[in-house]
C-alpha positions in Angstrom: 2.3 -21.5 -3.9 5.8 -20.1 -3.5 6.7 -16.4 -3.2 10.0 -15.2 -4.8 11.5 -11.9 -3.6 14.0 -10.1 -5.8 16.3 -7.4 -4.5 15.0 -7.6 -1.0 16.0 -5.4 1.9 15.0 -4.9 5.5 12.1 -2.7 4.5 10.9 -3.9 1.1 11.5 -6.0 -2.0 11.8 -4.4 -5.4 10.1 -7.3 -7.0 7.7 -10.0 -5.6 6.6 -13.0 -7.7 3.6 -15.0 -6.5 2.4 -17.6 -8.9 2.1 -16.0 -12.3 1.9 -12.5 -11.0 4.8 -10.0 -10.7 4.5 -7.0 -8.3 7.0 -4.2 -8.5 7.6 -1.7 -5.7 7.2 2.0 -6.6 10.2 3.0 -8.7 11.9 6.4 -8.6 14.8 7.7 -10.6 18.3 7.2 -9.3 20.7 9.0 -11.6 18.2 11.6 -12.9 16.6 12.5 -9.6 16.2 16.3 -9.6 16.1 16.5 -13.4 13.1 16.8 -15.7 10.0 14.6 -15.6 11.0 13.4 -19.1 14.4 12.1 -17.9 13.1 10.7 -14.7 10.3 8.8 -16.5 12.7 7.4 -19.0 15.0 6.2 -16.3 12.1 4.7 -14.3 10.8 2.8 -17.3 14.2 1.4 -18.0 14.5 0.2 -14.4 11.0 -1.4 -14.7 12.1 -3.2 -17.9 15.1 -4.6 -15.9 13.0 -5.7 -13.0 10.4 -7.3 -15.2 13.2 -9.2 -17.1 14.6 -10.5 -13.8 11.1 -11.8 -12.9 10.7 -13.6 -16.3 8.3 -11.2 -18.0 8.2 -7.9 -19.9 6.1 -4.8 -20.4 3.7 -6.5 -22.9 2.3 -8.4 -19.9 1.5 -5.3 -17.7 -1.8 -5.7 -15.9 -2.0 -2.4 -13.8 0.1 0.7 -13.4 -0.1 3.5 -10.8 1.9 6.6 -11.7 2.5 9.3 -9.0 3.6 12.7 -10.2 4.2 15.8 -8.1 2.6 18.3 -10.4 -0.3 17.5 -12.7 1.0 20.1 -15.1 3.7 17.6 -16.1 1.1 15.0 -17.0 1.6 15.5 -20.8 5.4 15.4 -20.4 5.2 12.1 -18.5 2.6 10.7 -20.9 4.8 11.4 -24.0 7.5 9.2 -22.5 5.0 6.6 -21.4 3.3 6.4 -24.8 6.6 5.9 -26.6 7.5 3.0 -24.2 4.3 1.1 -23.5 3.6 -2.0 -25.6 1.0 -1.1 -28.3 -2.2 -3.2 -27.9 -1.0 -4.3 -24.4 -1.7 -1.2 -22.4 -2.5 -1.9 -18.7 -5.2 -0.5 -16.5 -3.7 2.7 -15.2 -4.2 5.5 -12.7 -2.1 8.7 -12.4 -2.3 10.7 -9.2 -0.7 14.0 -8.0 1.2 13.5 -4.7 4.0 14.7 -2.6 6.8 12.1 -2.9 9.4 11.0 -0.3 12.0 13.7 -1.4 11.7 16.9 -3.4 14.2 15.5 -6.0 11.6 13.0 -7.2 9.0 14.1 -9.7 7.7 10.7 -10.7 7.2 7.3 -9.1 5.7 4.3 -11.0 4.4 1.0 -9.7 3.4 -1.9 -11.9 1.9 -5.3 -11.7 2.4 -7.8 -14.5 1.6 -11.4 -15.5 4.5 -13.8 -16.2 
């Protein structure tokens, strides 16, 4: 079975496709880094949409999601954006954990796995 890597660099690939499964790296905000959890989550989900499209799938095929947030007090704020975005009736298995991310400007990081 072949492995397709999309947006690969020396350290990691943004997307890896193996068979009918699509794995995304953890996604953080680019333009809204340092801004609110709402804005960062919106940007991240938009990036995820783009990566899934490049891999030939979409959010209705999500299997699992791990969401990393720096402060559990922002959980409702992040969830409001997530709930408006996620495909109704196609919600993935999901975990949300509080962590310290790579840089203080990041409040949210999201990693997903999807079927093709």
